[in-house]
C-alpha positions as CSV (number, residue, x, y, z in Angstrom):
1,M,-19.5,-8.5,29.0
2,I,-15.7,-8.3,29.1
3,R,-15.4,-9.5,25.5
4,L,-17.7,-6.6,24.4
5,L,-15.5,-3.9,26.0
6,P,-13.1,-3.2,23.1
7,V,-16.1,-2.6,20.9
8,L,-17.8,-0.4,23.4
9,L,-14.7,1.7,23.9
10,A,-14.2,2.1,20.2
11,V,-17.7,3.5,19.9
12,T,-17.1,5.7,22.9
13,L,-13.9,7.2,21.5
14,A,-15.4,7.7,18.0
15,A,-18.4,9.5,19.6
16,G,-16.1,11.6,21.7
17,C,-14.1,12.8,18.6
18,S,-17.3,14.0,16.8
19,A,-19.1,15.5,19.9
20,A,-20.6,19.0,19.8
21,G,-19.2,21.7,22.0
22,D,-20.5,22.8,25.4
23,E,-23.6,24.9,24.8
24,G,-22.4,27.3,27.6
25,G,-19.3,28.2,25.6
26,G,-15.8,28.5,26.9
27,E,-12.7,26.5,26.5
28,T,-12.4,22.9,27.4
29,G,-9.2,21.0,28.2
30,T,-9.0,18.2,25.6
31,G,-5.2,17.7,25.3
32,G,-3.0,15.1,26.8
33,T,-3.1,11.3,26.8
34,G,-1.4,8.9,29.1
35,P,-1.7,7.4,32.6
36,I,-4.1,9.0,35.0
37,T,-5.1,8.9,38.6
38,F,-8.7,8.6,39.8
39,A,-9.1,10.2,43.3
40,T,-12.3,9.3,45.1
41,G,-13.7,8.3,48.4
42,R,-12.7,5.0,50.0
43,D,-14.4,2.0,48.3
44,T,-16.1,-0.1,51.0
45,T,-17.5,-2.6,48.5
46,A,-14.5,-3.7,46.4
47,Y,-16.4,-3.2,43.2
48,L,-14.2,-0.3,41.8
49,Q,-11.0,-2.1,41.0
50,P,-12.5,-4.6,38.5
51,L,-13.9,-1.7,36.5
52,L,-10.5,0.0,36.5
53,D,-8.9,-3.3,35.5
54,R,-11.1,-3.5,32.4
55,W,-10.1,-0.1,31.3
56,N,-6.4,-0.8,31.9
57,Q,-6.6,-4.0,29.8
58,A,-7.9,-2.0,26.9
59,H,-5.7,1.0,27.4
60,P,-2.2,-0.2,28.4
61,A,-0.7,3.2,27.6
62,E,-3.4,5.1,29.5
63,K,-3.7,3.1,32.7
64,V,-5.7,4.5,35.6
65,T,-4.6,4.2,39.2
66,L,-7.1,4.4,42.0
67,L,-6.3,6.8,44.9
68,E,-8.7,6.3,47.7
69,L,-9.5,9.4,49.8
70,P,-11.0,9.4,53.3
71,E,-14.5,8.1,53.8
72,A,-16.1,11.3,55.2
73,A,-17.0,14.0,52.6
74,D,-15.5,16.8,54.7
75,E,-12.1,15.1,54.9
76,Q,-12.2,14.3,51.2
77,R,-12.9,17.9,50.3
78,A,-10.1,19.1,52.5
79,Q,-7.6,16.8,50.9
80,I,-8.7,17.5,47.3
81,A,-8.8,21.3,47.9
82,A,-5.3,21.3,49.3
83,N,-4.0,19.4,46.2
84,L,-5.8,21.7,43.7
85,Q,-4.8,24.9,45.6
86,A,-1.2,23.8,45.1
87,Q,-1.9,23.3,41.4
88,S,-0.7,19.7,41.7
89,S,-1.1,17.4,38.7
90,R,-1.4,14.3,41.0
91,Y,-5.1,14.0,40.4
92,D,-6.7,13.7,37.0
93,V,-10.2,12.4,37.5
94,I,-11.8,13.5,40.8
95,G,-14.9,12.1,42.5
96,L,-16.8,15.2,43.6
97,D,-19.6,15.5,46.1
98,V,-22.5,17.1,44.2
99,V,-22.4,20.2,46.4
100,W,-18.8,21.0,45.3
101,T,-19.5,21.9,41.7
102,A,-19.9,25.6,42.1
103,E,-16.9,26.0,44.4
104,F,-14.5,24.0,42.3
105,A,-15.6,25.6,39.1
106,E,-15.4,29.1,40.5
107,N,-11.9,28.5,41.8
108,G,-10.7,27.2,38.4
109,W,-9.9,23.7,39.9
110,I,-11.8,21.7,37.3
111,I,-12.4,22.2,33.5
112,P,-15.7,22.6,31.7
113,L,-16.7,19.5,29.7
114,E,-18.4,19.0,26.4
115,R,-22.0,18.1,26.9
116,G,-22.1,16.1,23.6
117,L,-19.5,13.6,25.0
118,F,-22.0,12.2,27.5
119,P,-25.6,10.8,27.2
120,L,-27.0,13.3,29.7
121,D,-30.5,13.0,28.2
122,R,-30.7,9.5,29.5
123,F,-29.7,10.5,33.1
124,L,-32.1,11.4,35.9
125,P,-32.8,15.2,35.3
126,P,-32.2,16.4,38.9
127,V,-28.8,14.6,38.9
128,V,-27.6,16.4,35.8
129,E,-28.5,19.7,37.4
130,T,-25.9,19.1,40.1
131,A,-23.1,19.0,37.5
132,V,-24.1,22.3,35.9
133,Y,-22.9,25.8,37.0
134,K,-23.5,29.0,35.1
135,N,-24.8,27.0,32.1
136,K,-21.7,25.0,31.7
137,L,-21.2,21.3,32.4
138,W,-18.3,20.9,35.0
139,A,-18.6,17.2,35.8
140,V,-20.5,14.1,34.9
141,P,-22.9,12.4,37.2
142,Y,-21.6,9.0,38.4
143,T,-23.8,8.0,41.3
144,S,-26.9,9.6,42.7
145,N,-28.2,9.5,46.3
146,A,-31.3,10.2,48.3
147,G,-31.9,9.5,52.0
148,L,-34.2,6.5,52.8
149,L,-35.8,5.2,55.9
150,Y,-34.6,1.6,56.8
151,Y,-36.8,-0.3,59.1
152,R,-37.2,-3.8,60.7
153,T,-40.2,-5.6,59.2
154,D,-40.3,-8.0,62.1
155,L,-40.9,-5.1,64.4
156,V,-42.9,-2.7,62.2
157,K,-46.2,-3.7,60.7
158,K,-46.7,-0.6,58.5
159,P,-43.8,1.8,57.8
160,P,-44.5,5.4,59.0
161,R,-45.3,8.2,56.6
162,T,-45.2,11.0,59.1
163,W,-43.0,12.1,62.0
164,A,-45.9,11.4,64.4
165,E,-46.2,7.8,63.2
166,L,-42.4,7.4,63.4
167,R,-42.4,8.7,67.0
168,D,-45.3,6.5,68.1
169,Q,-43.8,3.3,66.6
170,A,-40.2,4.1,67.8
171,R,-41.4,4.8,71.3
172,Q,-43.3,1.5,71.5
173,I,-40.5,-0.5,70.1
174,T,-37.9,1.1,72.4
175,K,-40.0,0.3,75.4
176,K,-40.9,-3.2,74.4
177,H,-37.6,-4.4,72.9
178,N,-35.1,-2.2,74.7
179,I,-33.4,-1.0,71.6
180,G,-33.0,2.4,69.9
181,G,-36.0,3.7,68.0
182,Y,-34.5,5.9,65.3
183,A,-31.2,7.5,64.3
184,G,-29.6,9.4,61.5
185,Q,-26.3,11.1,61.1
186,F,-26.1,13.5,64.0
187,L,-22.3,14.2,64.4
188,A,-21.2,17.7,63.6
189,Y,-20.2,17.3,59.9
190,E,-21.8,17.4,56.5
191,G,-24.1,14.5,57.4
192,L,-25.8,16.6,60.1
193,T,-26.3,19.4,57.6
194,V,-28.0,16.9,55.3
195,N,-30.2,15.5,58.1
196,F,-31.3,19.0,59.3
197,S,-31.9,20.1,55.7
198,E,-34.1,17.1,55.2
199,A,-36.1,17.9,58.4
200,V,-36.6,21.5,57.3
201,Q,-37.7,20.4,53.8
202,S,-40.0,17.8,55.2
203,A,-41.6,20.5,57.4
204,G,-42.2,22.5,54.2
205,G,-39.3,24.9,54.4
206,Q,-36.0,25.6,52.7
207,L,-32.6,26.9,53.8
208,V,-31.3,28.9,50.9
209,S,-32.5,29.6,47.4
210,R,-31.5,27.2,44.6
211,D,-28.9,29.6,43.2
212,G,-27.4,30.3,46.6
213,T,-28.0,34.0,46.5
214,E,-30.8,34.4,49.1
215,V,-31.5,32.9,52.5
216,T,-35.1,31.6,52.3
217,F,-35.0,29.9,55.7
218,D,-38.1,30.4,57.8
219,P,-37.1,30.0,61.5
220,A,-40.6,28.7,62.2
221,K,-40.0,25.7,59.9
222,G,-36.5,25.3,61.5
223,E,-38.1,25.3,64.9
224,I,-40.4,22.5,63.9
225,A,-37.5,20.5,62.5
226,L,-35.4,20.9,65.6
227,D,-38.4,20.0,67.9
228,F,-38.7,16.7,66.1
229,L,-35.1,15.9,66.9
230,F,-35.2,17.4,70.4
231,Q,-38.3,15.4,71.3
232,G,-36.7,12.2,70.1
233,L,-33.7,12.7,72.3
234,R,-35.7,13.8,75.4
235,E,-38.0,10.8,75.1
236,E,-35.0,8.6,74.3
237,W,-36.4,6.9,71.2
238,I,-33.5,8.7,69.5
239,P,-30.5,7.2,71.4
240,K,-28.0,9.7,72.7
241,E,-25.2,7.7,71.2
242,S,-26.5,8.7,67.7
243,L,-25.0,12.2,68.4
244,S,-21.7,10.6,67.4
245,F,-23.1,8.8,64.3
246,K,-21.8,9.2,60.8
247,E,-23.1,6.9,58.0
248,E,-21.1,3.9,59.0
249,E,-22.0,4.1,62.7
250,S,-25.7,4.4,62.0
251,R,-25.6,1.6,59.4
252,L,-23.9,-0.8,61.8
253,A,-26.2,0.1,64.7
254,F,-29.2,-0.7,62.5
255,Q,-28.0,-4.0,60.9
256,E,-26.7,-5.2,64.2
257,G,-30.2,-4.9,65.7
258,R,-29.6,-1.9,67.9
259,L,-32.1,0.3,66.0
260,A,-35.7,-0.2,64.7
261,F,-35.4,2.7,62.2
262,A,-32.4,4.4,60.5
263,R,-32.0,7.2,58.0
264,N,-29.2,6.3,55.6
265,W,-28.2,6.4,51.9
266,P,-28.9,3.5,49.6
267,H,-25.4,2.1,49.8
268,A,-26.4,0.7,53.2
269,Y,-29.0,-1.6,51.6
270,G,-26.5,-4.3,50.5
271,P,-24.9,-5.0,53.9
272,A,-28.2,-4.6,55.7
273,K,-29.9,-7.1,53.4
274,A,-27.1,-9.6,53.9
275,E,-27.4,-9.3,57.6
276,L,-31.2,-9.0,58.1
277,G,-32.6,-10.7,55.0
278,R,-36.4,-10.5,55.0
279,K,-36.4,-8.4,58.2
280,L,-35.2,-5.4,56.1
281,G,-37.7,-2.8,54.9
282,V,-37.0,0.4,53.0
283,T,-39.4,3.4,52.4
284,R,-39.3,7.1,51.8
285,L,-38.3,9.4,54.7
286,P,-41.3,10.5,56.7
287,G,-42.3,14.2,57.0
288,L,-44.5,16.5,59.1
289,D,-47.7,15.7,57.2
290,G,-46.7,12.9,54.8
291,P,-43.7,11.6,53.0
292,G,-40.7,13.8,53.5
293,S,-38.1,15.3,51.2
294,S,-34.6,14.0,51.0
295,T,-31.5,16.0,50.2
296,L,-30.1,15.1,46.8
297,G,-26.6,13.5,47.1
298,G,-24.2,11.7,44.9
299,I,-20.8,11.8,43.3
300,N,-19.9,13.5,40.0
301,L,-16.7,13.0,38.1
302,G,-14.6,16.1,37.2
303,V,-11.3,16.6,35.5
304,S,-8.6,18.5,37.3
305,A,-7.5,21.8,35.6
306,F,-3.9,20.8,36.4
307,S,-4.1,17.3,34.9
308,K,-1.6,16.7,32.1
309,N,-3.7,14.1,30.5
310,Q,-7.1,15.7,30.3
311,H,-8.2,13.9,27.0
312,T,-7.6,10.5,28.6
313,A,-9.4,11.7,31.8
314,Q,-12.6,12.6,29.8
315,Q,-12.6,9.4,27.9
316,F,-12.2,7.4,31.1
317,I,-15.2,9.3,32.6
318,R,-17.2,8.4,29.5
319,Y,-16.3,4.8,29.9
320,F,-16.8,4.8,33.6
321,T,-20.3,6.2,33.4
322,S,-21.5,3.9,30.6
323,L,-24.8,2.0,30.9
324,E,-23.1,-1.3,31.7
325,N,-20.8,0.1,34.3
326,E,-23.7,2.0,35.9
327,R,-25.5,-1.3,36.1
328,R,-22.5,-2.6,38.1
329,V,-22.5,0.5,40.3
330,L,-25.9,-0.8,41.5
331,T,-25.4,-4.6,41.4
332,E,-21.9,-4.7,42.8
333,G,-21.6,-1.5,44.8
334,S,-25.2,-0.9,46.0
335,F,-25.0,2.7,44.9
336,P,-27.8,4.5,43.0
337,P,-27.0,4.7,39.3
338,V,-27.7,7.9,37.2
339,W,-29.2,6.2,34.1
340,T,-33.0,6.5,34.3
341,E,-33.8,3.3,32.5
342,L,-32.0,1.2,35.2
343,Y,-34.7,2.1,37.7
344,D,-37.4,0.6,35.4
345,D,-35.6,-2.6,34.7
346,P,-37.8,-5.5,35.9
347,A,-34.8,-7.8,36.6
348,L,-33.1,-5.1,38.7
349,I,-36.3,-4.3,40.6
350,K,-36.7,-8.0,41.4
351,R,-33.2,-8.0,42.8
352,F,-33.4,-4.6,44.4
353,P,-37.1,-4.1,45.4
354,Y,-36.4,-0.6,46.8
355,L,-35.6,0.8,43.3
356,P,-39.1,2.4,42.7
357,V,-39.0,4.0,46.1
358,L,-35.5,5.2,45.5
359,K,-36.4,6.7,42.1
360,E,-39.3,8.5,43.6
361,S,-37.1,9.8,46.4
362,I,-34.5,11.1,44.0
363,L,-37.0,12.8,41.8
364,A,-38.6,14.4,44.9
365,A,-35.3,15.3,46.5
366,K,-34.0,18.9,46.8
367,P,-30.4,19.8,45.9
368,R,-28.3,21.7,48.2
369,P,-27.5,25.4,47.3
370,V,-25.3,26.1,44.3
371,S,-22.8,28.3,46.1
372,A,-19.1,28.7,46.0
373,N,-19.4,29.3,49.8
374,Y,-21.3,26.1,50.4
375,N,-18.7,24.7,52.8
376,Q,-19.2,27.8,55.1
377,L,-23.0,27.4,55.0
378,S,-22.7,23.7,55.9
379,L,-20.3,24.4,58.8
380,V,-22.7,27.0,60.3
381,I,-25.6,24.6,60.1
382,A,-23.8,21.5,61.4
383,S,-22.1,23.3,64.3
384,S,-25.2,25.1,65.4
385,V,-27.5,22.1,65.3
386,A,-24.9,19.8,66.9
387,K,-24.5,22.3,69.8
388,A,-28.3,22.5,70.2
389,L,-28.8,18.7,70.2
390,G,-26.0,18.2,72.6
391,T,-27.5,20.7,75.1
392,P,-31.2,20.7,74.4
393,S,-32.1,21.9,77.8
394,T,-30.2,25.2,77.6
395,E,-31.1,26.4,74.1
396,S,-34.6,26.7,72.7
397,A,-35.4,25.6,69.2
398,D,-36.6,29.1,68.1
399,D,-33.3,30.6,69.4
400,V,-31.2,28.1,67.4
401,A,-33.3,28.6,64.3
402,A,-33.0,32.4,64.5
403,S,-29.2,32.1,65.0
404,I,-28.8,29.9,62.0
405,K,-30.8,32.3,59.8
406,S,-28.7,35.2,60.9
407,E,-25.4,33.5,60.3
408,L,-26.5,32.2,56.9
409,E,-27.4,35.8,55.9
410,E,-24.0,37.0,56.9
411,I,-22.3,34.5,54.7
412,I,-24.5,35.3,51.7
413,R,-24.0,39.0,52.2
414,T,-20.2,38.7,52.1
415,Q,-19.9,36.2,49.2
């Protein structure tokens, strides 16, 4: 594969030079070639550097340097935002959580990109939508994400499709084997917003309209979602230690045998498979009356408005999101790729049996609101739910749900 790289890059560059403009109109930053810095979340799989090395070997005058940001999305955003607010040119290519598109575009922190430079028609459609704001392409999908339910096949005969089935199985396993039944990401951060959003969606509700202009949250649906979590904590099949869990804590608890079920992103599959082998099972998240709805996640790649080498940055993104590199994203990083055809590849399905379930989950997932004030919305949800879960005996689910609706409406009114 390495020997084919110069040919691939030559085709890439030629295609980029003849690409059509962005259908949304507006200027694009195309000038500047030279060394660039790629700022993204910490790589826990060690697969990124070899991909960067291949680029650097073919582009000695346009080398890319990896700058690893904190693991948590909230901390990444804070660091990136501080850099861009200062109009620093330190970052060129930026790994952006899919929920940041509107905020970064609205603030002028990233540049619009030419659609014709990238094979968007071969990407999963819901994933492409996360990179578009006001009819312009502001980033390129790099990885997708949808929450999955991991379970122990040696403890679970048939994976649950509903919350009631999950509760019954988790309670029995907790009592019989003295381990935790189920956990997600319940610390007060973006992960809790995601988990609560998924619970609301899986109960048939929605928090905010797709365009972020209207609060569509039905407190009755929110009460159902909260009761599911409250009940688990009261009955102790959701262990209280999970109130401090982020992704890594829940992953470790599951693969170390301390949980029978765990909600997590697909990147947890590789380490869990290595630890548990045939004891690992993966299915869609359960819901109130059947399979639930995940929150659509993932990372898109944007170009800093303050980069001095924006042409190189765009060509690097085109290389980095190519079909062969996206294959490596899956095979070497255990992250969900964005190319649709990879989910239907028999060889990949044999190696990663969860791919059909993951594709189904991504296509059925719901994106978070497209809002320049998304960070405020998320903070309200995470802090309110965390407070309620930490003190379930003093706050009722209906009071918490009503409070969340009121605070969300206040944010939407003032944006």
